[in-house]
N, C-alpha and C positions, 0 to 999 in steps of 0.2 A: 504493500500500500504506500502511496505517495502522500506524505504529510507536508504540505506547504506551510512554511513558518513565517517568512518575512518577505516583503516587497519594498524596495526603495528606489526612488528615481529623482533626477534633477535635470533641469533644462530640457525636459521632455514635455512637448506640447506647451501647456500654459504654466507649468511649474517653473520656478526660478532656480537660482544657483545654489540653493540650499536643499538638501535631500528631504523629500517627503517620504516618511517611513510608515508602513502599514504592517502591523503584526497580524498575520493571517490566521494564526491559531490561538489568539488571545481570548476570543469569546466564541461561544456556540452560535450566537446570532448578533449581527451588526447591521444597523440601519445607516445608509449613506444618503445624506440630503444636501441640497444646495440649489441655487438658481441655475438657469440655463447658462452654459459656458463656464461654470465655476470649477469644473475639473472632476466631476463625479465619475464619469465613464473613463477617465484617464487611467484609472486603476486597471480596467479590463485591457486597454491598449498596452499598458506597460507590461502586464503579465504575459500577454500574447507575444509582444515583441521580444521579451527576455527569453521565452522558451522556443519561439519559432522564427524569430527574425522579421516578423511582420505583425502589424497591429490588428486588433479585433475589428475595428472599423476600416472602411475603404479609404485609407489615407496613404499617400505616397511617402516613401521613406524619408526624403529630404524635408517633408513638411512636419516630421516628428520633432525636429530640433526647434527649440524655443526661438522665435523670430527676433526677440530683443537681444538676448545674449549670443545666440547664433553659434554656439560651440559647446563642447564638453557635455553633450547629451549622454547620460549614463542611466542604465536600468539594471538593477540586480534583483534576483529572486533566489530565495533559499528554501530548501526542502530536504526532507529526510526520507530515505528508502531503507527499511530494515535498520541496520546498525550504522549505516553510512550517511554522512551529511554532505549535501551538495550545494554549490553556489554557482549560478550562471550569471555572467556579467557581459553586457553588450553596451557598445558606445558608438556614437556618430560624431564626427568632427572632434577628435580623431576616431577612425573606425576601430572597434574593439569587439572581440568575441572570445571569452574565456570560460572554461568549465573547471570548477574546483571540486575535488573530492577529498574530504577529511583534511582540509587546509593544504592540499597539494594540487597544483594545477596539472590537469591532464595534458598529455602530449598534443601539441598543436602542429605537428609536422605535416599532417594531412591537409588537403584542400578544405576550404570553408564548408563546401557542400558535404564532404565526407565527415567533417567534424559535426555538422548538424545531424547527419544520419546516425552517428554514434549517440548523440543526445536523445533523438527520437526513438531509435530502434533498440538501443542497448540499455538506456538509463530510464527515461520516463515511459517508454513504450506507448507513446501517444503521438499522433500527428495533429496538424492544425485542425482538421475537420473533426476528428474524434474528441479532441479537447473541448471544442465548442458544442459538442453534443452531450458530454458527460458533466462538464463543469459550468457551462454558461447557458442561460436562457435570456435573450434580450430582444428588444423591440426594434433595434436598428442594426443593420449590417449583419444580423444573425439570420442564417438560413435554417429553418427548422428541418428536422429529419424528413418530415412528410413532403417538403418541397424539394428535396434532393432527387436527382435522377436515380434510377434503379442501381446502376453501378456504384454510385457514391454511397447509396444506402448500404449496399453490400460491403463496401470498404469500412464503413463505420462499424457494422456488426462483426466483421472479421477482426477489426482492432479490439473490440470489446471481448471477443471470445479467444483472442490471442492465437489465431490460426494463420496469421500472415506468414509464419515460418514456412508453411506448406507452399505458398506462392514463391518464396525465395528458393526453396528446395527445387521446385518445379523449373524455375529459371535456370538453376545450375544444371539440372538434368537435361533440359533442352539444349543448353550450350554444349554439354558433354556429347549429346547425340549428334549435334552439328559437326563436332570434331571427329566423332567416330565415322560419320558418313563420309567425310572428306578422306579419312584414313582408309576406309574400305574402298573408296574409288581409286586411291593411289595403289593399294594392294592389288586390286583387280587388274589395274593397268599393268603393274609389274608382273603379276602372275601370268597374264595373257602374253606379255612380251617374252617372259622366260619360257613358257610352253612353246612358243613359236621358235625360240632359239634352240630348245631341246629337239624339236622336230627337224630343224635344219641340221643340227649336229648329228643326229641319227642318220639323216640322209647322206651326210658327208662321210660318216664312218662306213656306211654300206658301200659307198662308191669307191672308197680307197681300200676296203677289205678285199684281199686277194684270195684268202683261204676260207674254206668251209662255207661256201656260198649257200649250199643247200640248208645247212644248219641255221645260217643267218636268216634265210628265207622263212624257215619254219618258226624261228623265234619272232620274226616280224609279224608273221601271220597270227601267232599266238597273242602278241601284243594287241593287234587289231581286233581280235576276237574279244579280248578283255575290254578294249575300248567300247566295242559295240554292245557288249553286255552291260557295261557301266552306263552307256548312253540310254540303253533300253530301260534299265532300272531307274535312272534319273528321270526319264520321261514318265514312267509309271508313278514315281513319287510326285512329280509335278501334277499329273492328272488326279492322283489321290488327294493331294493337298487342296487343289481347286474344288474337288467334290466335297471334301470335308468342310471347307469354308462355307459352301452352300448349305450343307446339312446342318452345320452348327448355328446358322443364322437364327437367332432367337429361340434355339431349341430349349435351353435351360429355362428361359423365362416362360415359354409355352408350357413346359412340363409342370413348373411351379404353379402356374395359373390354373391348369387343369386339376392338379391335386388340391389346390385351395378351393376350387369350385366343388369338387367331389366332397371335401370335408364339410363345406357349407351346406350342401344338399343333404348330407347325412344328418347334420345337426337339425336341419329343418324337419326331416322325416321323424327324428326322435321327438322333437317338440310337438309335431302334429299328432303322433301316436299317443303322446302324453295327454294332449287335449281330448283326443277321442276317448281315452280311458276315463277322463273326467266326465265327459258327456254320457258315457255308458252308466257311470255311477248315478248321475243326475236322472237319467231315464229310468233306471231301476228304482230310484227313490220314489218318483212320481207314479210308477206302475204299482209299487207295493204299498204306497201310503195315501190315504185320503184324509189323514189328520196330521197336522204339523206338530212334531214332538218338541219343537223349540218354543213356539208361541202358544201352543195348546189350542189351536184353532183348526176348524175343518178347512180342507183345501177344496176350493170350488172345482167342479168338474171341468168347467171351461178353462180354468187356469191350468189344471193337470193336462188337459188335451193340448192346450197351447204350448206348454213347456215340453211335452213329449214330442210334438211336431217340430218345435224349434231345435230340440236336441238331435232329432233324426236328420233334419235338413243340414245342420252344422256338421254332423258326423259324416254325411255323404260328401259335403264340400271338402272336409279335411281328408277323407279317404281319396277323393279325386286328386287333391294336391299331392298326397303321398305317392299316388300312382304316377303322376306327372314327374315328380322328383325322381322316381325310380327309372323312368324312361330317360330322363336327362343324365342320370348317373351311368346308365348303360352306354349312351352315346359318348359320354366323357371317358368311360373305361376303354371304348374302342379307339378314341383319339389318343389316349395315353399309350395303348398298345402300339399304335402306328409310330408315335414319337419314340417309344422304347426301341422299336426296330431301327429307327434312324440313329439313335444313340449307339446301338450295337454295331451298325454299319460304320459309324465313325470310329469306334474302338477297333474293329477289324481292319479298317484301312490304316489306322495309326500303327497297328501291329505289323502290317505289311510294309509300311514305310521303314519301321525299325529294322525289320529283317533285311530289306533291301540295302539299308545303310551298312549293316554288318557285312553283307556280301560285297558291296562296293569297296569297303575297306580291305577285305580279303583280296579282291581282284587287283586293287591298287598295289598291295604288297607283292602279288604275283607279277604285276607289271614291273615293279622295281627289281624283282628277282630276274626277270627276263632282260631288263636293261643291263643288269650286272653280267648275265650270260653273254649278251651281245658285246659288252665291253671286253670281256675275257677272250671271246672268239676273235675279235678284230685287233687285239693288242700286241701283235708280233713285230710290227715295224715301229720305228720311232714316231712317225706321223700318227699312226694308229693309237699308240700309247698316249700321246699328248691329247689326241682328239677324245679318247676315252676319259682321261682325267678331267678334261673340260666338261664332258657330258656329266660326270659324277658331280662336279661342282654345281652345274646347272640344276641337276635333279635335287641336290641338297637345298639350293636356293628356292626351287619350286616348293619343296616340302616345308621350308621355313615360312614362305609366303602363305601356303595352305594352312599351316598351324596358326599363323597370325590372323588369317581371315576367320578361322573358326573362333578364336578368342575374341576378336573384335565383334564378330557377329553375335556371340553370346552376350557380350557387354551391351551391344545395341538392343538386343531383344529384351534384356533385363531393364535397361533404361526406358524402353518403350512402355513396358508394364508399369514402371515407376511413374512415368509421365501420365498414364491413364489414371493412376491412383491419386496423383497430386494436383490434377487439374480441378477447375471449379466444380465439376460434376462428381468428383471423387470423394476423398476424405473430408474436405471442407464442407461439402453439402451434407454429409452424414452428421457432422458435428452441429451444423446449423439446424438440421431437422430435429435434433435432440433438444435444442434450446428454444426453438420457436414456440412450442406450447408454453414454456415458462415465461417467455417474453410477453406473449399474448395475455396470459393469466395476470401478470403483474400490471400491464397497461390497463386492463379492465378493472382491476382492483382500485387503482388510483383514479380512474374515471368515475367509479362509484363514489369514492371519497369526495370527489369534486362535484358530486350531485349531477353527473352527466351519464344518464343511464342508456348507453348504447353498447352493442357488442362489437369490439374491435378485433380484427384478425389480420395478421400479416402472413402472407404465404411465402413459399420458397423462392418466388421471383421477387419478393420484397414489395409486392403490390397489396395495398390495403383493401379490406372489405369491411364496411361499417354498416351494421344493421340496427334499426330501432327495435323497440319492444314489439312492434307490429310486423317485424321482419322486412320492413322497407330497406332497400339498399341505398347507401350514400357513398359519395367520395369525400375525401378531405376538403376539397375545394367548394363543395356544396354547402358547407356549414358557415355560420356567422363567424366574425372575428373572435368573439368571446368563446364560442365553442371550439374553434381551432386552437385557441390558446390553452384550453383545458386538455385537448389532445396532446399538444406540445409539452405541457407540464407532465402529463401522465407518462409520456415517452421518456422525458428527461429523468424522472425518478425511477422508471423501469431500467433505463441504461445504467444508472448508478447502482441499482440492486445487482444487475448482471455483472457489472465491473467489480463489485464487492465479492461476488461468488468466485470470479476468476482471479481476483486479488492483484494481478499484474498491472491493471489499469485503474484500480480503485484509488480514490483520493478523498481527503478530508474537505476539499474546497467546493463550494457551491455558490455561484453568483447569479442573482436574478436582477437583470438590468431593466428597470422601468416596467417590470412585469405587472406590478400592482397599479401602474398608471395607465394601462392601455385598455383592454377590453373586458376586464373582470368586473362583474357587478358586486354588490355587497356580499351576497352569498358565496360568490366565487372567491372573494378576498378571505372570508372566514374559513372556507374549506381549505384554501391554500395554507393559511396559517395553521390549520389543524395538522396538515401533513408536515409542515416545517417543525412544529412542536413535538412530533413523534419521531423525528430523525434520530439516528444513532448519536450517542454522546460525543463521538469522535468527528462529527461533522461540524464544519465552520461555515455558516451561511452569511453571505453579504447581500443585502437588498439595496439596490440603488433606486431612489424614488424622488419625485417632486412633491409627493403628498405626505410630507412629514407629519402634518396635523392629524392625518388619519392613522398613521402607523406609530406615532410617538408612544413610548411606554410599553411597546409590545416586543422590543428587542433589548438584549442585555447591554449592548454598546451602541453608541451613536457617533458617526463621523460627520461633521458639518464642513462642507467646502464653501469657500467664498473667494472673491477676487479682491486683492489689495495691491494697488499700484500695478495693475495689469498681470499680476502673478497669482496663481492659485495657492491657497493655504488650506490646511486641514486641521481641525480641532477635534480631538477624540474625547468623548465623554462617556463615563460608565453610567448606564441607566439603571441596571439591576445587578445584584450580586449573583455571581455564578453559584 
């Protein structure tokens, strides 16, 4: 968990040459008030600039420097993670960017962008977007989660769930696969070139060999037969592989689907049979009884007849449903049988491929043995001996390339599998699926606390569905500003809960910028205060507002900003005792 402890800045926006210091963990709740332009929201800009090098609001970097002093703009933020204390210091005129850990400055040898990556990815584990979804809810320059495009929504949730590592791993795997593809191309070229040289060398040896021509001819014929057999088996393997790809297409998914349907139908049959048994009992009761043992009243004949007729009709309907389910199960069983046959065909073809590969390896060894025979047969003259030595070297080179190709191909296949696992539709989607019900539950709980009784659901594509009590469907944009704000608040608190579960991005800091000043009515204000008052004791809430008269006395600390001689000043007052 990140515990932000202190923020200080000078010559930043409207602040002067004297540091403005804000103790971020001094109080569980702090109200920040002041007139327009007094510097209230400067706190947000300073925090954002210190952590990410850019302000909260849409302000150009040169405009952050106080226009009167026009130099020595400095922002520092201090925080604790575990047992380590951190301090980030940034400056403009002169430019400055330092990260301190336990009073020692971290290595600045890397480029500024890489230095920032270290801060975001290795230390705070938050980026600019995620920080402003977990820590800040504001009325200006803030883009609520619901107004983000789908990819940016996904980025926020991936940050929250700490699964960005899979994207980084996937990028590494992709880069590795690119290298492997290039290496395989080089090996294939070298292998082809070496095989061509081997063929030429063998032709040369045959031409200069003066002795044992018949034996040489027989050996050559044998080698060709080996080649033909290898080519035939390789063709068979290719055909089998192509067929397997077609047979395997959706096979496992279809089998699982059929088995699931079979199970469901079996359950339905069991349920229907149970209902029929109940109806039989009811029928027997009305057949055997004209007097109710419970209420001690006579059962009217019309009632008995009606009940008996209803039971008989329902029993027939249920029996019909059972029969239909049985027919469906028979069809499904037939389909499963067909799919099992396809699966057996796949297994048989894979076994044939394996057997062929063993045979190819054996034939290749026999070819090598024949190559050796040919070398020995033709090695009587100096020219022949040299030619044979050259051929052996070429064969060794070819075998080396072949082994390398097998190794690289195995690595490539492994990396391809890893790539499938690490892409967005793999492990990350599985993790997100597990957390989506939790996220939706938390959002709906907070919406109820805010007296907004709708059902909010975020799907795997990060598209919202919002239904009223009457099951009418709405989009986020169809609501009023006040209703939108309630949704934004519910999401903010839900993100903080999720962050706390994951711990890696949890933080003590929560800033509400003019949230009470915008679209919340009186009930909305009270409900929001209810949530704030029930937050964990390690949460430090800062509320920036123009409406101090409404919120006075409801927060433990109060910071009043004002302008004096064109510079912002802050006065901290303790309102309540912690």
